N, C-alpha and C positions, 0 to 999 in steps of 0.2 A: 436109583430106580426111575424109570420113565414109563409113561403110559403105553407107548407104542402106537398102534393104529387107532385113531380116534376121529370122530366127526364132531367138531365144536361149533355150536350155533351161538354166535355173539349177537346180542340184541338189546333192546330196551323193552320195558313192560308195555303190553298191549300193542306190540308191533306185529303180531301174528306168528311169533316164534313157536308158540305151543302148537298151533295148527301145522306149521312146517315140520316140526319134530314128529308129530303124530302121523302126518302124511307119509313121511319117510319110512316109518315103521310099517305103516299100512300097506304101501305098495310092495314091500318086501315080505309081506305075509306075517308080520309080527303083531301081537296084541298091543293095546295102549300101554305106555310106560310112564315112569316118573321123569319128566324132562329136566327137572331141577333137583335131582336126587342129592347132589353134593350140597346145594343150598339147604335142603331139608336136614340132612344129617349134621352138617357142621354149624349152621347158623340158627336154624329154627330149633332143632333138638339139642343143640349144644353138647354134642357127644363128648365123652371123656375117654374115648378110645384113641389109640395111636393112628396116625395117618395110614400106615401100611395095613392096619386092620380094616379101616374104613374103605380103603381102596380095594382090598381083596373082596369085600362085600359088594360094593357098588359096581365094580367092573364086571362081575358076574351077572348082576341084575340088568345092566344096561348095555350089554354087548349084543350087537346086531351084525350077523355074518362076519364076526371077527373084529368089528369096530366098536369101541366104547363110544356111545352117543349121548350127548347131553347139551344143555343150553345154559348160558350165563349172562347175567346183567352186569354192566360195567360197574355200577356203584357198589356191588358186594364182592366183586372178584378179588380185591385185595385181602378180604377175609379168607377166601379159599386159598389164595397164594400163601398167606401167613401160616395157615394150618398145614399146608403141604411142607413148608420149610421147617416149622418148629412145633407142630402139634398143638398150636394154640392160636386164638384170635385176639388175645388180650392186647388192648391198646390200638386196635385197628377199627376205624370207624367208616361210615358211609363216605364214599369217595366220588368226586366229580371232576378230578384232574389226574391225568396220567403222570405217574412218577415211576421210573424203571424199578426202583427198589421195592415198590409195592406190588409189582406184577411179575418180577423175574421168576419167582418160584412157580407160579402158575404156568408161565410160558415154557420154562425149561422142562417141566414135567410133561407137558403136552406138545413139545416141539415138533413131533412127527405127525401132528394132526392135519386133517383137511379142515381148513378154517372157512366158516360160512358166516357171512354178515347178513342179518335179516333186518330190513328197515321198512318203515311205513312212510310213504311219501307225504301223506296228509297228516302232519304232526298235530294239527288242530283236532282232527277226528280222533287221533290217538289219545290226546289229553282228555277229551270228552269220554272216550271209552274207559279210561282209568277212573275218572270221576264217577261214572255210573256204576262201574264194577265195585268200587269201594263203598258206594252208597247203598247199593242193593245187595252186595255180597254174592252176586251172580257173576261168576268169572268165565264160565264156559257152558255151552249147551251141546250135549252129545246126542248123536243120532239114536233115536229109540228110547232115550232116557226121560224120566218124568221131569217137569220143570223144577228148578231150584226155588227155594223160598226167598223172602226178602220183600221190602216195600215195593209197591207197583211203580215201575219206571215213569209212567206219565205224570205222577204226582211230584216228581223231582223238578225243582226249579233251577234256573240258570244262576250260577254263582261265580262271577269273574275272579273274585279273590281266592277262591279255592282252585279254580282251573288254571290260573296263571302260573303257580309254582310247578304244576305238572308239565306245562308247556316248556318252561325254562329248564327244568331238569332233563326232559327228553332231548332238548336241543343240545345241552351240554354233554350228555352221554353219547349222543350221535357223533359229535365232534371228537370226543376223546377216544372213541373206538378207532377212529381214523389215525389218531396219533399213535395208538397202540400198534396198529398194523404197520405204519411207516417205521416205527422204531425197530420192530423185529423183522422188517423186510418181508412181511406177509402180503400176498396178493389173494385176498379171500374170494370165494365164490359169493356173488351178491344176489340176494333174493329180495324182491320188493313184495310187500304184503298185497298190494293191489294186483300185481301180476299173478301171485300165488292163488289169490282168492278166485280169480277167473280162469286160471290155467291148470287146474288139477286134472290128471297127474303129470302132464307134460313138462311143467316148470321144473320138475326135479331131475330132468334128463342130464343137465350138466354135472350136477353133484353125483349122480349114479355113475356116469361115465368116469369121472375122476376117481371114484372109489372102486371101479371095476365091478360094479354090481348091476343086476338086472331086475326089473320089475317082474313080479309074478304075472302069469298070464291072466288077463282080464282083472286088473286091480279092482277091489271092491269100492263102493262109494265112500266119499270122505266121511270120517266119523265125527268131526267137530263142525258144528254149524255156526253160521254167522249170527251174531247177537244184535248188531247195530240195526236201527230202524229210523223212522222219520224223526224221532226225538233226538237221536244222535246227530243227524244232519242239521236239525234246527239249532241245537246248542253249539255245534261246531261253527256254524255261520255267525252266530252271535259272538263267539270268541274271536273269529277272524276280524269282524268289524271293530270290536273293542281294542284289539291289539293294534290295528291300523290307526285308530283314533288316538290311542295312547302314544304311539311312535310319532304321529304328526304333532301332537301337542308338545312333546318333548323337543322336537326339532324346530318348532315355531312358537316359542314362548310369547305370552301376551306382554306387550311393552308396558 
């Protein structure tokens, strides 16, 4: 069994992939959907159903004009791959290094997909976005929706020791997605968050052309709104400075 026509968004957290996924559905006239439906069913909910049953459900829920559409983070993809192969994730842990045996099941099932790689150029801002989202539990802001709860962002201080692991993890996952693409001879469509943020809806043209799809006439406004503000920019600048200082001190040890 294989998925057939699919659009696979490969990303890291806080890279804008949720926005890209929703924009794609939006310009085609579809309502918001669960971009990480396989992560939810298999990892969060720990389903006890067989893969073929899970796939039968999610493929119906996430099909857009004949394409199954979803996004995946590198670190949990081996769990999805294992479940596809053997209906279980037992023994599979968070992964930051590509090994073919951990990804073959995933790739083989989605081999006919259009692969899309979503990346945020400013990885410092990405780390800060993750830090603030986890601290406030405010992950997204939707057009017309009331604000989500959580501690006020301005009260959140800078914490290098918490931010540094996010930065290291994102850099590792970015690199390993490229290893994944090279191994399976994939040439993905590349979407940068910064271009997508400023270029709605035109930035989706390459993907839509590849899929043979067309935007609806007069696409509606973007449904997911930017969360970042001056606090994000300030913390990202602090992080840049500390990383530079850290690297300099390691390369120029005190005699």
